[in-house]
N, C-alpha and C positions, 0 to 999 in steps of 0.2 A: 504493501499499500504506499501511498505518497508520504512523504515527509509532512509535519506539521505546519499548516498553512500560516499560522501565528508566528513562525520564525521569519516571515518575510515581512518587514513594516509596511510594505503596501498594501497587504491584506486588511489589516486594522483600518488603516487611512481609507481605502476603498470603501468599507462598511460605513465609516463615518461621513465619508461623501454621500452616500446614498441616504443616509439620516438627513443630511443638510439638504437634499432635494425634497424632503417630507415623508420619506419612507418611515412608515411605523412599525413596520415587523421586518425582519430579514433571518433567512436560515441557509445553512450549505448542508449538502448530504452527497451521498454517493450511492452508486448502483448496486443493486444486491449481488453478494458474493456468488450466489446460484445461478447469475446470468453470465458468469464467465469473464475472463479477461477482453478487453482492458477494462479497468474500473473508470467509471465516467463520474465527475465530480458536477454538480448543479448547485447554482445561487438562485435563490427566489427574494424579491422584495414585495412588499405590499404598501399601498397608499390608501388613503382615504377614497371613498366612492368606489370600492370593490375593485380598484386598479391594481394589477400586479404584472410583474416582469420577472422572466428567468432565463438563465443562459448556462451553458455548459462546456466543460473542457476536461482533458485527461489530467489536467492540473488543478488543484482547489484555488489556488491564486488566480489562475487565469481564467477561470469561471467567474470570479467576482469582478476582475479587470473587465471582461466581455460584458458583464452585467452593466457595470457603470458607463462603456461605451455605448450599449444599446439606450440607456436612461439619457443620458447626457448630449450625445451626438443629436444635432438638429434642434436642440432647443433653443430658448433665448434667455440670456444672461438677465437676470432681474436688476443687475447693477449698471451695465453699460449697454444693454438693450441688442448687444450683437449675438449672432448664431453661436451657439456654444459646442465646443469640440473636445472631446475627451482623449488624452494622450498617456498611456500608461508610464512612460519614461519622460526624459528631460529634454529631448530634441524635438523643439516646437519652432524653429526658425521659418520655415515656410508656412507653417499653419497660422502663426500670429497674425498674418495678414488677413485671413479668411475669416476669422473670428475670435471670440473669447475661448482661450483655451486653457482647460483644465488639465494641469501637467504635475507630474511628481516633483517635489521639492525635497531633495534628500536631508538638507539642513534642518528642515522643520519637520519632516517624516510626514508630510501631508500632500495631499492633491490641492494646488492652489489655481485659482483663476487668474489669467493675464492681466486683467483689469484691476486686479487688488491693488489697492492704494491709488489707485487713479480716480474713484469714487467715494 
């Protein structure tokens, strides 16, 4: 089975980002061992009004990062009103011109929006 996802600091930061979008519940799980390999991890978040989203991967951290991408991409930043883009790493040079990028900040161990501090 995959290593503990909480060892990757992006895991908790991604869950906190989902909470900042208004998610009220979050859960992560994996496929039944009886299904055979490979193990598939899923991440699910729920918002008020019976809205829910899910995503999956072979890696638990990637499942949560994919869920963040599904939720964040194509939205609108409530601060700068630009289209939102999620990037699970720090390389945002090209994307910064296209919208408000939520990217990994290793110093603060969080996903920060590119307009943070501007508004």
